[in-house]
N, C-alpha and C positions, 0 to 999 in steps of 0.2 A: 673303690675295692683295693685291696692291699695286691701284691704282684702276684702271689700264690693263688689267693683265692679265686671264687669263682661268682658270678651273679646271673640268673637267668629270670627271665621275665614271661608270663603267659598272661596275656592282654587281650582285649578285642570284645566285641558284643556277643560272641558265640558262647555255647554250653561247654562247661568242659576245663575251664584252667584249673578252678581248685583239683578237679579229678587229676589232671595232669602232675600236680604238684606232687598231691598225695602218692600218685603213682612212683612218683621219685622216693618220696617218704618209704613206702612200701620196700622198694628196690633197696636203698640204702639201708633199711632195718634188716633184710635179709643177709645183708654183708657184715651184720655185726656192726654198722656205724648208728652210735647215739644220733637222735632227731629231736628237733624242738619245732613244736607248729605254734605260732601266735596267731590268732584269728583277730582281725579288725572288721569293725561293723557287725559281724556276726555275734549273736548272744546265745543261740538255742544249743545246750549241750545235749540235747536229746536227738540230735543227729547220727546216722549210720557211722558216720566218719569219725565223730567225737566219742561214741562209744567203743569202737574197734581201737582206736589209736590210743585212747586212755588206758586201755586194758593190755597193751603192749610193753614189755619191759625192753628199758632202754629208749621209750619214745615219750616224750613231754608234750601235752597240748593244753592250751589256755583260750578260751574264749573272751575277749576283752572289749569286744563290742557291745552296743546297747540296742541293736537291730535298725531297723529301717532308720534312714537319716531325715530328721526334717529339714526343712529350709533355713538358711542361716538367719532369718528374721524369727524365727521361731525361738521363744525361749529356753527350749529343751537343746538346742543345738550345741550350746555351751557345755552341757552336761556330755554331750557325745564326741566332743574335741577332747574334753578332760580324757574321757575313758580311752580314745585314739592315743592319746598322750602319753598314758599309762600305759597302754599296749606296747608302744614304742620304746619305753625303758625296760619293758620285759625282752623284748627282741633284741634291745641292746646289748643286755645282760647275755642273751643265749648266746650272740654271733660272738663277742667278745672272751667270753669264759675259757674257751679252749675244750670245753665239755662235749660240744655238738658237732659233727661232721656235716649235718644239714640242718640248716634253718629255714622252715617253710613262713615266709611274711603273707598269710591270706589276706586277700584284699586290701593290702596297703596302698595299692595304685589308687584304688577307689577313693580310700582315705585322704590322700594326696589331692585327686581330681573334686573331690567334695569340700576341700579346705580344712578338714579336720586334721590334718598334718601338713606340715611346712617341707616342701619338696627338698630344700637344704639339710631339715633334720634328718631324714629318711638317707640322704646320701652320706651325711657324717656317721651313721650306724653301719652302713657298707664299708665305709673306710676304716672303720675301727674292727672290722672282723678277724678271728684270727685266721693265721695264714693257711689252714687246712679245711677252713669252714668255708662250705658252698651255701650261698643263701639264693633263696627262689621267692621271686616277687609275684603274687597274683592280682587281678584285677582289673576291671575296666579302667580306660583313658590315662594308661602309663605316659606320663610326661616325656618330653624329649630330653631332659636331665637324668631321668632314670635309665631312660633307653640308652643312651649316652654310657652310663655307668656300666651296663652288663655287658657281659660275651656272647650272651645267646638271649633272642627276643623270639617268641613265636605269639603271633596274631592269630585267634580262635575267631573266626566270622561265621556269623549266624546266616544260614542258608532259608532254614525255616525253621520253627519251633513248636511244638505241641500246644504251648500255652496260647498261642497266637488262634489256635482253633478251639480253644475253650477246655483243653487238657488240663487238670488240675495237678500241682505238683505231685508225685508218687514216692512213697516209701522205697528207698534203695536204689532209686533214679535220681531226684532232686534233693534229696535229704537222707 
């Protein structure tokens, strides 16, 4: 990260990492700060968050993932890696362009943890961020290198989750 920019991470096994980052996007938007959201791994553009952000002037959102990631031995894994790499190119453009004051890299930590992206490649994107750009990284499994590069790291811990008791994902809550 450059000397003036910021990097924040929301990681852990609990629910709410993306929600926290999108709360920051909402806050930034309310202050007239242009926002970019690049979603890694996620592919569904029918979610409530995608619909809301896609309709806001001054907010760009793109889902670059292909959904649930197969095991590395699965032939489809290479497609997921290529999609993540394309997402990282979009992220690099967003953070270095000077057009956005906030860039959310949603599930990028998971993309690194699953070996879809190299940690060094993500760190390189952070180093290239424009001076006034804040970058927020979300996802389980944030690596030590990403944590070291961030100035603020929050871990969301799961105490209990309705899914474990058979509750299905609910519109407006999980998607």
